[in-house]
C-alpha positions as CSV (number, residue, x, y, z in Angstrom):
1,M,-32.0,-60.2,-64.4
2,K,-29.0,-59.1,-62.3
3,K,-27.8,-56.9,-65.1
4,L,-31.3,-55.3,-65.4
5,I,-31.5,-54.7,-61.6
6,A,-28.0,-53.2,-61.7
7,G,-28.9,-51.0,-64.5
8,L,-32.0,-49.7,-62.8
9,A,-30.0,-49.1,-59.6
10,L,-27.5,-47.1,-61.6
11,Q,-30.3,-45.0,-63.2
12,L,-31.9,-44.3,-59.8
13,A,-28.5,-43.3,-58.3
14,G,-28.0,-40.9,-61.2
15,G,-31.5,-39.5,-60.7
16,F,-30.9,-38.9,-57.0
17,A,-27.5,-37.3,-57.8
18,G,-29.2,-35.0,-60.2
19,A,-31.9,-34.1,-57.7
20,L,-29.3,-33.3,-55.1
21,N,-27.1,-31.3,-57.5
22,H,-27.8,-27.6,-56.5
23,Q,-25.4,-26.1,-59.1
24,S,-26.9,-23.7,-61.6
25,E,-26.3,-22.3,-65.1
26,L,-25.8,-18.7,-66.3
27,T,-26.3,-17.3,-69.8
28,V,-25.8,-13.7,-70.8
29,S,-26.8,-12.6,-74.3
30,G,-26.8,-9.5,-76.5
31,T,-29.7,-8.3,-78.6
32,G,-29.5,-7.7,-82.4
33,R,-25.9,-7.3,-83.5
34,N,-24.7,-6.4,-80.0
35,L,-22.0,-8.6,-78.4
36,V,-21.3,-9.3,-74.8
37,S,-18.3,-10.1,-72.6
38,V,-18.7,-11.3,-69.0
39,S,-16.5,-11.7,-66.0
40,L,-17.8,-13.8,-63.1
41,D,-16.2,-13.6,-59.7
42,N,-13.2,-11.7,-61.1
43,S,-12.5,-14.4,-63.7
44,P,-10.9,-13.3,-67.0
45,F,-13.3,-11.7,-69.4
46,M,-14.7,-14.0,-72.1
47,N,-14.2,-13.2,-75.7
48,Y,-17.0,-11.1,-77.1
49,G,-19.9,-13.1,-78.5
50,T,-23.6,-13.1,-79.0
51,T,-23.9,-15.4,-75.9
52,V,-21.7,-16.2,-72.9
53,D,-22.4,-19.3,-70.9
54,F,-21.3,-20.5,-67.4
55,S,-22.1,-23.9,-66.0
56,A,-21.8,-25.6,-62.6
57,I,-22.2,-22.4,-60.6
58,E,-22.7,-22.7,-56.8
59,P,-25.8,-21.0,-55.5
60,G,-25.4,-17.6,-53.8
61,Y,-24.2,-14.1,-54.6
62,H,-21.6,-13.8,-57.4
63,Y,-19.8,-10.7,-58.5
64,M,-20.5,-10.1,-62.2
65,V,-19.3,-7.5,-64.8
66,V,-21.0,-7.3,-68.2
67,Y,-19.7,-5.4,-71.1
68,K,-21.8,-4.7,-74.2
69,R,-20.2,-4.0,-77.6
70,E,-22.4,-2.2,-80.0
71,P,-21.9,-0.6,-83.4
72,V,-21.4,3.1,-83.4
73,Y,-24.4,5.2,-84.5
74,H,-23.4,7.9,-86.9
75,G,-25.9,10.2,-88.7
76,H,-29.0,8.1,-89.2
77,S,-27.5,4.6,-89.3
78,Y,-25.1,2.3,-87.6
79,N,-21.5,1.8,-88.6
80,Y,-20.9,-1.9,-88.3
81,K,-17.1,-1.5,-88.7
82,K,-16.8,0.6,-85.6
83,F,-17.8,-0.4,-82.1
84,M,-18.3,1.0,-78.7
85,D,-17.9,-0.9,-75.4
86,K,-20.2,-0.1,-72.5
87,V,-20.4,-1.5,-69.0
88,V,-24.0,-2.7,-68.7
89,Y,-23.7,-4.2,-65.2
90,N,-21.1,-4.2,-62.4
91,G,-22.1,-5.7,-59.1
92,Y,-23.5,-8.7,-57.4
93,I,-26.1,-11.1,-58.8
94,E,-28.0,-13.8,-56.9
95,I,-27.8,-17.3,-58.4
96,P,-30.5,-19.5,-56.8
97,A,-29.9,-23.2,-56.4
98,A,-30.6,-25.6,-59.3
99,S,-31.6,-22.8,-61.6
100,R,-30.9,-21.5,-65.1
101,V,-30.3,-17.7,-64.9
102,T,-30.5,-15.8,-68.2
103,G,-29.5,-12.2,-68.7
104,I,-30.3,-10.2,-71.8
105,T,-28.8,-6.8,-72.5
106,D,-31.2,-4.3,-74.2
107,N,-30.8,-1.2,-76.3
108,Y,-31.1,1.0,-73.1
109,D,-27.9,-0.4,-71.5
110,R,-29.9,-2.5,-69.0
111,L,-29.6,-6.1,-68.1
112,A,-32.9,-8.0,-67.7
113,I,-32.6,-11.2,-65.6
114,S,-34.9,-14.2,-65.7
115,V,-34.6,-17.3,-63.5
116,Q,-36.0,-20.8,-64.3
117,P,-35.7,-24.0,-62.2
118,L,-33.6,-26.7,-63.7
119,Y,-35.8,-29.3,-62.1
120,A,-39.6,-29.3,-62.0
121,G,-39.9,-32.1,-59.5
122,P,-38.6,-35.5,-58.4
123,N,-38.1,-36.6,-62.0
124,H,-36.0,-33.4,-62.5
125,F,-37.3,-32.6,-66.0
126,Y,-36.5,-29.1,-67.1
127,N,-39.5,-26.8,-67.1
128,N,-39.3,-24.3,-70.0
129,D,-42.4,-22.4,-68.9
130,C,-41.6,-21.5,-65.3
131,I,-40.1,-18.1,-65.0
132,N,-40.2,-17.1,-61.3
133,T,-38.6,-13.6,-61.4
134,V,-37.7,-11.0,-63.9
135,Y,-35.9,-7.8,-62.8
136,T,-33.6,-5.1,-64.1
137,P,-30.5,-4.6,-62.0
138,V,-29.3,-1.0,-61.5
139,P,-26.3,-0.2,-63.7
140,A,-23.0,0.5,-61.9
141,C,-21.8,4.1,-61.5
142,M,-19.0,5.4,-63.6
143,S,-15.7,3.5,-63.0
144,A,-12.9,5.3,-61.2
145,A,-10.9,5.6,-64.5
146,A,-13.8,7.1,-66.5
147,F,-14.7,9.5,-63.7
148,A,-11.1,10.7,-63.5
149,E,-11.2,11.4,-67.2
150,L,-14.4,13.3,-66.8
151,K,-12.9,15.4,-64.0
152,N,-9.9,16.1,-66.2
153,V,-12.1,17.3,-69.1
154,I,-14.1,19.6,-66.7
155,A,-10.9,21.0,-65.1
156,N,-9.7,22.0,-68.6
157,R,-12.7,24.3,-69.1
158,S,-12.1,27.9,-68.4
159,F,-15.6,29.0,-67.3
160,D,-18.1,27.6,-64.8
161,S,-20.8,27.6,-67.5
162,S,-18.7,25.3,-69.7
163,K,-17.8,23.0,-66.7
164,L,-21.5,22.7,-65.8
165,Q,-22.4,21.9,-69.4
166,V,-19.8,19.1,-69.6
167,A,-20.9,17.7,-66.2
168,K,-24.6,17.7,-67.1
169,Q,-23.8,16.1,-70.5
170,A,-21.9,13.3,-68.8
171,I,-24.4,12.4,-66.0
172,A,-27.3,12.5,-68.5
173,S,-25.9,9.3,-70.1
174,N,-23.9,7.7,-67.2
175,P,-25.2,6.7,-63.8
176,V,-23.1,8.2,-61.0
177,S,-23.0,7.8,-57.2
178,S,-24.0,10.6,-54.8
179,A,-20.3,11.0,-53.8
180,Q,-19.3,11.4,-57.5
181,L,-22.0,14.0,-58.0
182,A,-20.8,15.9,-55.0
183,D,-17.3,15.7,-56.3
184,L,-18.4,17.3,-59.6
185,M,-20.3,20.0,-57.7
186,D,-17.1,20.9,-55.8
187,M,-15.4,21.7,-59.2
188,L,-17.9,24.6,-59.7
189,T,-17.5,28.0,-58.2
190,F,-21.0,29.5,-58.2
191,E,-23.7,28.3,-55.8
192,S,-26.4,28.6,-58.4
193,E,-24.6,26.3,-60.8
194,K,-23.9,23.7,-58.0
195,L,-27.6,23.7,-57.4
196,E,-28.4,23.3,-61.0
197,L,-26.0,20.3,-61.3
198,A,-27.5,18.7,-58.1
199,E,-31.0,19.0,-59.6
200,A,-29.9,17.6,-62.9
201,G,-28.0,14.7,-61.3
202,Y,-30.8,13.6,-59.0
203,S,-32.3,11.3,-61.7
204,S,-28.9,9.9,-62.5
205,V,-27.6,8.8,-59.1
206,M,-27.8,5.1,-58.4
207,D,-27.8,5.4,-54.6
208,R,-30.5,8.0,-53.8
209,Q,-30.3,6.8,-50.1
210,N,-27.0,8.6,-50.0
211,F,-28.0,11.7,-51.9
212,F,-27.6,13.8,-48.7
213,L,-23.9,13.7,-49.4
214,V,-24.3,16.5,-52.0
215,N,-25.3,18.9,-49.3
216,N,-21.7,19.1,-48.2
217,S,-20.9,20.9,-51.5
218,F,-23.2,23.9,-50.8
219,T,-22.1,27.0,-49.0
220,F,-25.5,28.4,-48.1
221,E,-28.4,26.7,-46.2
222,S,-30.8,28.2,-48.7
223,S,-29.4,26.0,-51.5
224,I,-30.1,22.9,-49.4
225,S,-33.7,24.0,-48.9
226,E,-34.1,24.7,-52.6
227,L,-32.8,21.2,-53.4
228,E,-35.1,19.6,-50.9
229,H,-38.0,21.5,-52.5
230,F,-36.9,20.2,-55.9
231,I,-36.7,16.6,-54.7
232,R,-40.2,16.7,-53.1
233,N,-41.7,18.0,-56.4
234,N,-39.8,15.4,-58.5
235,S,-40.1,12.2,-56.4
């Protein structure tokens, strides 16, 4: 009887410890044949794999960088012997207490996040059906190294038209900050082409609240008015 009571007490203690444990879990996965590598709170990047797992994470905001490795698309098919690495997410992520956080990269270089409670109630049984939030974090802007390379490519072009073409091509597939867009505009000579780049970049900037920074790159007030008109018609 004493052994039985001691065993029950031990189970209850373990149950209370589990209920009071606020640590969470994080899983980041790729889709299809895509692989992922993750750094959490500036930890070394994990080896590429279909899934990367973290356990015993304290609740709160954590700095996370997610790389996706995908096969190179050539012609009309993928070459599974050559791969391209892309930054899918670079920023902070909120980890709620006692939760299982799952991130899945998609084919559009986005990271979809779902959050499930690890404990459904006092008996702390995992609830597979409860998903309380799903959202898509905004991708990070171009890294300093990648942006420096882009500026170097643009600087090597002889004509403004070629510089504009390269800049538009880059921002069409890479999110940029308003400051980075203004920096690219400063590399152009003609006002009309600066305006064209600003209009093209409006949909690519990740911090539209700071888009006013591009106005510093204009020489004429009329360009600012034209850009404002463009934004009103495209918002």
